[in-house]
C-alpha positions in Angstrom: -12.6 21.6 -12.2 -11.4 19.5 -15.0 -8.8 16.7 -14.6 -7.2 14.9 -17.5 -6.1 11.2 -16.9 -4.2 9.3 -19.5 -4.1 5.5 -19.2 -7.6 5.8 -17.7 -8.9 2.5 -19.0 -7.4 0.2 -16.3 -5.2 0.0 -13.3 -4.3 3.1 -11.4 -5.8 5.4 -14.0 -9.2 3.7 -13.7 -9.1 3.7 -9.9 -8.1 7.4 -9.9 -11.1 8.3 -12.0 -13.4 6.6 -9.6 -11.7 8.3 -6.6 -11.8 11.8 -8.1 -15.4 11.7 -9.6 -17.3 12.0 -6.3 -14.8 14.7 -5.1 -15.9 17.4 -7.5 -13.5 16.6 -10.4 -14.9 16.6 -13.9 -13.0 14.1 -15.9 -11.4 13.7 -19.3 -10.5 10.0 -19.7 -7.9 9.3 -22.4 -6.5 6.0 -23.6 -6.0 3.7 -26.5 -8.9 1.3 -25.9 -12.3 3.0 -26.3 -14.2 0.1 -24.8 -12.3 0.2 -21.6 -12.7 4.0 -21.4 -16.5 3.7 -21.8 -16.6 1.0 -19.2 -14.9 3.4 -16.7 -17.2 6.2 -17.8 -20.3 4.1 -17.2 -19.1 3.2 -13.7 -18.4 6.9 -13.0 -21.8 7.9 -14.2 -23.5 5.3 -11.9 -21.4 6.2 -8.9 -21.1 10.0 -9.4 -24.0 11.2 -11.6 -23.0 14.9 -11.1 -19.6 14.4 -12.6 -19.1 15.7 -16.2 -16.9 13.5 -18.2 -15.7 12.7 -21.7 -13.6 9.9 -23.2 -10.9 10.5 -25.8 -9.0 7.9 -27.8 -5.3 8.4 -28.2 -2.2 6.5 -29.3 0.5 8.1 -27.2 3.2 6.4 -29.3 2.1 8.6 -32.2 3.0 12.3 -31.8 0.2 13.4 -34.2 -2.4 11.5 -32.1 -0.9 13.0 -28.9 -1.2 16.5 -30.4 -4.7 15.8 -31.5 -5.6 14.8 -27.9 -4.3 18.2 -26.7 -6.3 20.0 -29.4 -9.5 18.1 -28.4 -9.0 18.9 -24.7 -8.4 22.5 -25.6 -11.6 22.6 -27.7 -13.6 21.2 -24.8 -12.4 23.1 -21.7 -10.7 26.4 -20.9 -8.6 25.2 -18.0 -7.3 22.0 -16.5 -6.9 21.9 -12.7 -5.0 18.6 -12.9 -3.3 16.4 -15.4 -2.2 12.9 -14.4 -0.1 10.8 -16.8 -0.8 7.1 -16.0 0.1 5.6 -19.3 3.2 3.4 -19.6 4.6 0.6 -21.8 7.7 -1.5 -22.1 8.1 -5.2 -22.8 10.6 -7.5 -20.9 13.5 -8.9 -23.0 15.2 -12.3 -22.5 18.6 -10.6 -22.4 20.5 -7.5 -23.6 21.0 -8.9 -27.1 17.2 -9.4 -27.3 16.2 -5.9 -26.3 14.3 -4.9 -29.4 14.8 -1.4 -30.8 11.2 -1.1 -31.8 9.9 -1.8 -28.3 12.6 0.4 -26.8 11.6 3.3 -29.1 7.9 2.8 -28.3 8.7 2.9 -24.5 10.6 6.1 -25.0 7.8 7.5 -27.1 5.0 6.7 -24.6 6.9 7.1 -21.3 8.9 10.2 -22.1 8.2 11.9 -25.4 4.4 11.8 -25.1 4.3 13.3 -21.5 6.7 16.0 -22.7 4.7 16.8 -25.9 1.3 16.6 -24.1 2.4 18.9 -21.3 3.8 21.4 -23.8 0.6 21.4 -25.8 -1.6 21.7 -22.7 0.4 24.6 -21.1 -2.2 27.2 -22.1 -4.7 25.2 -20.1 -2.4 24.6 -17.2 -1.2 28.1 -16.6 -2.9 30.9 -14.7 -4.6 28.7 -12.1 -5.3 29.9 -8.6 -4.4 27.5 -7.0 -1.8 26.4 -9.5 -2.7 23.5 -11.8 -1.1 20.2 -10.8 0.7 17.7 -13.0 1.5 14.2 -11.8 3.6 11.7 -13.7 3.5 8.1 -12.7 7.0 6.6 -12.3 8.2 3.1 -11.6 10.5 1.6 -9.0 12.6 -0.2 -11.6 13.9 3.2 -12.9 16.7 3.2 -10.4 16.9 -0.6 -9.9 18.2 -2.2 -13.0 17.4 -5.9 -13.4 17.9 -8.2 -16.3 15.3 -7.9 -19.0 13.8 -4.6 -17.9 15.6 -2.2 -20.2 12.8 -0.7 -22.2 10.5 0.1 -19.3 13.2 0.9 -16.7 15.3 3.2 -18.9 12.4 5.1 -20.1 11.0 5.6 -16.6 14.3 6.9 -15.5 14.2 9.4 -18.3 10.7 10.3 -17.1 12.0 11.0 -13.6 14.6 13.4 -15.2 11.8 15.0 -17.3 9.8 15.8 -14.1 12.8 17.4 -12.6 13.3 19.5 -15.7 9.7 20.5 -15.7 9.9 21.7 -12.1 12.9 23.9 -12.9 11.2 25.3 -16.1 7.9 26.0 -14.4 9.8 27.9 -11.7 10.5 30.5 -14.3 6.7 30.9 -15.1 5.0 33.3 -12.7 1.6 31.6 -13.4 2.9 28.1 -14.2 1.7 24.7 -13.0 3.3 22.6 -10.3 4.5 19.0 -11.0 5.5 15.9 -9.1 6.5 12.3 -9.7 4.4 9.6 -8.0 6.2 6.3 -7.5 3.4 3.8 -6.7 5.6 0.8 -5.9 4.3 -2.6 -6.6 0.6 -2.4 -7.4 -1.7 -5.3 -8.3 -2.9 -4.3 -11.8 -3.6 -6.1 -15.0 -0.4 -4.5 -16.4 1.9 -5.9 -13.7 0.3 -9.4 -14.0 0.9 -9.3 -17.7 4.5 -8.3 -17.2 5.1 -11.1 -14.7 3.6 -13.7 -17.1 5.8 -12.5 -20.0 8.9 -12.2 -17.7 8.3 -15.7 -16.4 8.1 -17.1 -19.9 11.5 -15.6 -20.5 12.9 -17.1 -17.2 13.8 -13.6 -15.9 14.7 -13.7 -12.2 12.5 -10.9 -11.0 9.3 -12.6 -12.3 9.2 -15.1 -9.5 10.0 -12.5 -6.9 7.2 -10.2 -8.1 4.7 -13.1 -8.3 5.6 -14.1 -4.7 4.9 -10.6 -3.4 1.6 -10.4 -5.2 0.5 -13.7 -3.8 1.6 -12.7 -0.3 -0.3 -9.5 -0.6 2.9 -7.4 -0.3 1.6 -4.8 -2.7 -0.9 -2.1 -3.1 -4.3 -2.4 -4.8 -5.0 0.1 -7.6 -7.5 1.7 -5.2 -4.9 2.2 -2.5 -2.5 3.8 -5.0 -5.2 6.0 -6.3 -6.2 7.2 -2.8 -2.6 8.1 -2.1 -2.4 10.0 -5.4 -5.6 11.8 -4.6 -4.1 12.9 -1.3 -1.1 14.5 -3.1 -3.5 16.2 -5.6 -5.9 17.6 -3.0 -4.1 17.9 0.3 -0.4 18.6 -0.2 0.6 22.3 -0.3 2.1 23.6 -3.5 5.5 24.2 -1.9 5.7 20.5 -0.8 4.1 19.2 -4.1 6.3 21.0 -6.7 9.3 18.9 -7.7 8.5 16.2 -5.1 8.8 12.5 -5.5 6.0 10.7 -3.7 6.2 7.1 -2.6 2.8 5.4 -2.8 3.4 2.7 -0.3 4.8 5.1 2.3 1.7 7.4 1.8 -0.7 4.5 2.2 1.0 3.5 5.4 1.0 7.0 6.8 -2.6 7.7 5.8 -3.8 4.3 7.3 -2.0 5.2 10.5 -3.5 8.7 10.6 -7.0 7.2 10.1 -6.6 4.5 12.7 
């Protein structure tokens, strides 16, 4: 079974690839930095030599590049069992007056328009599965928690939450459609969040110190923990509980740790 992961070069996307490879998933790893994708692919080949995989470069801010990714996937496989959208962008701003339109538009393009366009373009590969194909969009806690300087990322992720809800309603009208959910990982120690903290700290934004303190105290998930929780939703949760659901990564990690203890 084939799984497409966007944003597969680092963070949760990378960890997810390494979790899925030994579990029988063949992987299509997509992202904007070929070197990072190939590094992940090399690790997968070493740890799960039976896994078939391919790497595809994409600029998700560019609709033409996004469509081209879908065409490449369609040329390579007849069906996708899962599609996980891990990509996300959005720079902090010093204040509302400094919220740049270009960055805001890029965040909307990558965090909202691209998952919409990619899902539409991949629908022929996502329909007709038995069991139903699964789509997971990766959200963010700041979608509902507005803080100074987080407009581009937070607003676009709130729109993604609404997009997932719309998808679930639309897919309900398809007799052979996929199922979709939103995965809210919470605070995860990734290169992306550390870069955000550095930039937010340079702008003296109040949430930077709070986030840095939580990371240093270990009050966060690792990318591997988040990926394990995500794999649980992909492989273990029934369709009826998966479709339209919002999963909290930290809660899942706590419950899975308890169940395994």
